[in-house]
N, C-alpha and C positions, 0 to 999 in steps of 0.2 A: 368655468369661468378663467381666463386667459391671466396669465400674472404680467403684472405693470412690469413696462418697461424700466429697468434701473437708467438714471441720468447717468453721465459723461462724470459729475462731479462725485454720485456716488460711487464708481467705479474708482474715480480716483483716491477717495477715501480708505474704499476698501483693501487698496493696493499698498496703499500707504501704510495702513495697519496690519497687512500681511508682511510687509518688510521688517517694520519694527518687531514685530513678534520671531521672523526667524531669525533677523541679526541679535535680539538681545536675549530673546526667551527661549527658543528653540535649542535644546542642548546647552544651555547656557555653562554647565559645568562640566560640559563634556572634557576629556583628557586629549589637550591638541599642545605638546609640548612643541618648544622654540627649535628649527634644528641651526645647525651649525651655520655661520655668513659662508656663503662662496667666497673662495679667495682665490678667483683667477681674474680679480678687478687690475684697474691699472698700476694701484699703488701696492695690494697686498702679493701680485706675482712677482715684485721684486725682492721680496721678502727672505731671508735663507728658509731651508725646509722648514727646520723647527719653528721658526718664529712664525712660519706660515701656518704651521698646523694650531699653534697655538692663536694666530688671530681671526680663527675661525669660530672663536668664542668672545670675541669682542661686545656682541650685543647681550649675550648673557652677565659681562662684566661691570657693562654700563647699568645695566637693572639692576646688580645687586650694591655696584656702588652708590648707586641713589638711595636703594632701598639704606644703606648704611647711613649716607647722610640726614637721612629721615628722623632716625635714630639719634642721632648726635644731636640734630635740630628739637628733638623732643627733649633732651635732656638737659639741653641749654637755658630752654623755657621753661621747664621744671625748677630750676636751679633760681632762674631769677625770678621766679613766683615764691619763694620758700624750699620748692623741693616738696614732694610726696610721692609716693611709691605710686598710687593711682595716677597721679600725672604723668610719671617716667614709664608704666605700663600702657599709656594711651598710646605712646611712640612704637609700640610694636604691632598694635591693630592695622594702621596704615603701611609700615614698612611690609608687613605680610601680604597685603594684599597686591601691592607693588612686585613681590617676588611673585607672589601667584600668579601675575600676567606669563610667567614662563610657559605656564603649564594648563591655565584655565582663564583665558584673557577673559572671555564675556563676563564669568562668574566672577574675577578679580574685579572686574569694575561695580558689580552690584555691591562687593563687601566694601567696597570703598566709599559709594555712595551711601549705603543703608547705615554705616558705621558712623558717619561722621556726627550725629548727635550724642553716640555714647561717647566719642574718642572727645566732642566738647563737655561732656561731664564730667568725665575720668580728669579729662586736663586740667580743671576748676577754669576754663579761660573764656572770660566774657568782653574780652574786648572788640573780637570780632566774631558776628555768628552767619551761618553754623563750623567757619573752618577754624581749624587752629593752624598755628603756621606749617606743625607738620605734616597734617591732615590736605591742607592747601595743596603743597609743592606735593604729596605723595598723589593727590588726586588729578593733577596735571600731570602727574607723569603716566600714573596707568593710563589714561584717556590718549595719551600720546604712544604710548605700547599697543595697547589696542587697536587703534586705527592703522598701524602700521601692519598690523596682523591681520586687519580686517580690511574689506571694500571700503569704500568714501562713505558709504550710504550709513554705514555704521558711525563715522565718525558723527554725522549731521544729528543722528538721533541721538547718542550719545550727549550733546551739546544741549540739544532742545529737552530731552528727560533731567539734564542736571539745572537748566533754565527752570522746569515746573518745579522743581524741589527746592532748590534757592526759594523761589518766591513761595511756596507753603511754608518752609523754614523760617523766613523772616518774617511770614504774617500770621503764624499762628506757635510757632517754638522760638521765637527770637524777640517775643515784645518787649519793648523797651532795651534792648540791646543796639550796638553798635553793627554793622553788617557788611562783610565783604565779599558779598555775591557780588556784588558789579564788578570789583577786581576779576574774581573767579570767571565771570563771563567773558570779559574781556581779553583776558589771558589765552582761557581755553579756545577763545574762536580764534584767535590768530596762531596757536600750537597747532589746534585740527586743522585749522585753514593748510598750514606748513605743511603737515603731514598727508594730507591729502593730496594736494597738488604733487610732492616727492613720488609717493604712491602711484599716482596717474602716469606720473611720466617713466617711473621704472616699469610699469604695466605696456607702457606702450612701445618702451624701448626692447621688451621682450617679446612682444608680437611681431616687432620691426626685423628683429634677430630670426624670431621662427619663420617668417615669411621671406627674410632673404635666406634660410636655408633650403627651405621647400621649393623657391625658385632657381636656386643653383642646381638642387636635384632635377628639376625639371628641364633645367635649360643643359644637366648634362644628358639627360636622358633622350631628349631633343636632337642634339649632336649627335649620339652616338646614331640612333635611326637615320637620321641625314646622310652619314658617313657610309652607312649599311647600303641606304638604299643607292647611294654613288656609285657601290662598288657593284653593286647586284645591275646596275645601268650598263655599267660599262663592261662584266661578265659575260652579259647576255651574248653580245656579237662572238665572245669567243665560244660560248656553248651552242650559240645558232650554227656557226660554221662546221662543228663537228657534229651536229644530228644533222646537217644536212648532207655533210660529206658520206654519213652512214646510210642515208635515205638513198643518195646516187648510188652507191656503190652496192647495195642491198637490192637494187632495180636492174643492174647492169650485169650483177654476177653470174644471174643462170644463161646469158647468153657466151659468157665466156667457157665454158664447159659445153662439151658436147653429148646431146641426149643426157640432159640430165634424170636423174629420177624425178617423178612428182614429190616425193617428201620434201628433196631438196626445194623445188622453186615455192613448195607452199610456204617453207621455213622462211626463206627471202622475202616474200610477199608478208610474212607477218612482221618481220624486221622492220621493211619499209614502212608498212602502217603506223607501226609503234611509233618510229622515227619522226612521220609526218605528225601523228596524235602529241608527241612532246613536243614538239616545234611550235605546234600552234595554243599548246596549252603554257609555253614559255613566253609567247608574244601577249597572252592575258593576262598574266601575272607582271610583266614589266609594266603593261598599259596599268594596274594597281599602283606603282612604284612610283612611275614618271608621275613627273610634276606637268601643272596646265602648258607652263613656258617653256619646257622640255625640248630641245631639238635634238635628235639623234645624230650622232657624226657623219659626215660623209666620208671621210677616210676610215683605215683601219685602226685598231687600237694600238697602240705604239710597242713596242716591244725594246729589249737591250741592244737591238742592233740601232736605233733612233738614239741611242744614248750622246751620239757625237753632237746631233741638229741640238739636242737641248743643253750639253755643256757650250756650245754655242752661243746659244741664245743668252744663257746666262754669264758668258763674258762680254756680251754687247753690252748687258746691262751694267756691268762696272762690277763683277765679282771674276777675282782670280781664281781659276780653278786647277786642280791638277789632278788627273783621272789614271788610274793603275788597275790595269787587271793579270790576276792572275790564277794559275790552274790550266786546264785545256779547256779552250772554250766550245763548248757546246751547245745544241738546241735543246732549249727547256719547254715545257710546257707553256702554254700560251698565258694561263692563269698566273702562272709564277713570274714570267715576263713581263706580263702586265705590271702586276704588282709592285717588282722589283723597280720598274720604270717610275711609277708612281711614289712609292718612297724616295728615291734619288731624286724628283722633281720635288717634293713638297720639303725635303730635307734643305734644298739648296735655295726654295722662295722662304723658307723661314731665316735662312742665312741673310739673306737679300734684304730683311723686311727689319730683323731685329739684332743684326750684327754687322751695318754697315761700316764699310772700310774693311771689314777680315778677309781672312783668304779662306778658300776651304780646298780640301782633299777628299775624293771619291775612290775607295777602294772596290771592288767587287772580284770575288774569289771563287772560282770554278771548283767545289772539293767533289770527293766521292761521293758522299751522302748528301750534297745539294749545293745551295747558294750561299755566300756570304757577303755582307753588304755592309760597310761602314763609310759615313759621311763626317767629317769632325770640320769643324771650323775655329778660326783662330778668336781672340777677343775682339770688340769692335776697338775700332781705331778714327781719329778725328772728329770731327766735331758734330759728325751727322747725328739726329736721334735718331733712335728705332721709332718702325711704323708701327702703331697697334695692328694688332691682328685678331682674329676672330677666335683663335686658341682651338680649333678645331682639327691643327696639323698633327699633331702628336696621335689623337685618338683615332684620325683616319689611318695612319701609318698601323698602330696597334690593329687595329680591326684586320686588315689586309694580312698582317703578321700571322695573326690568330686564324684568320680562316682557315690559312695554308698549313697551320698546325706546328709556325715556327714560334720563336722566339726573339725577343727585342726587347732594348735599354735605350732611355733616352736622359742624358743626364748631363751635368756640367761639365767640363775637363777642367784638369789642375791648372792650364794657363789662365782662366777666365772665357775660355770658349763653349762649346757645345758640341756633343758628341751623339750619334744615332749611329747603333749598332743593330743587326739583324742576320738571323739565319732560316734560311728556309729551306726545307728538308725536300729532298728530291728524290723518288725511289728512280733505280737505275732502269734504263730502256731494256724491254726484253728484245731478245735476239732475233734479226727478220729470219722468218721461215722461208727456206728456199725449196724449190723442188728437190735437189738432190738431198736437203737434209730431211726432207718430208720423206722419202721415198728409203 
């Protein structure tokens, strides 16, 4: 026999009861100590180190202070009623339940609720039923603390159970006595609603912070991949040029030797085939990293020999640039020349965008072990506002330097400007082999 399909109302009711069981019954007395408060807020982070350390225990202090107030209130009520040991002892139960919220929040709520008639009988307090003044304050505080430490659904369940208990106590346990249940339900509704709204807002802020962190990480990762893709596109021409030279030289080499042995001819054929295969694979890889709207440059990739044209263009844009070249100028590998040119180009572009009205200085140093670059600009001058950038420039420069096993620093200068310094190692060129030296 097919089981009858349950109605949506039935599933809704079962879900609600499951939530009640999970929030207030399941592991109600489990040990859940309240952790110290974070001290990175707008107020606590301005405190001195020692005070900030103590400020982390502010919630615990507030809870214990409220419990002391409950004890004091119980003592005052006992004195006004003639005083009795049982009435004084009755104040310890709600105070203990309040302190218990620091370690077992759900269990503390049950102790506070179910001990209410016991506290009333021990305190001989019949002016309001079922809550005495001390248990009234303590139960409100317990619900606020538990709601702050739980989900908003728990606050709704605590208020509903408190309302059911209040109706039961008023109808069966407190016949003929005045009731303070309406006051409890009204005050607790406002307190729990405020606590739930604060908790929801705090959780939303936490989720927004997490999302911002994830977005920033993904953005940095995407920026890094974009810069690496750009570098790969630019280096394609350099590598393709070298591989083409290898293929042409391997094809022409046998004709430059009279009666070459078959082994030598086969070796050059193999070199040419491998060079052509490498070119084919290189074009295929470039097709993967190339964007759909990317157009291959018609002109050769720039080198340091084109630096005069770059500086002239920057000067036309309004930036005063001085260039200094030290050391013995020599031809460097094309990858190094291209990366050095792009680093200087990006550093000067950043100066135009972020430091309007400043002056810049470019230093190119040819040293024995490699190439040194230093681009520094002064502080912005005038009323022009810096233009916002995408923030990819420094990342791209670092990627180029790292690719060549170099080192780079980018930091603010003491005079308010900015300095970019890089060193790219270059292996010394091998001496050319001449027929005389070979013989």
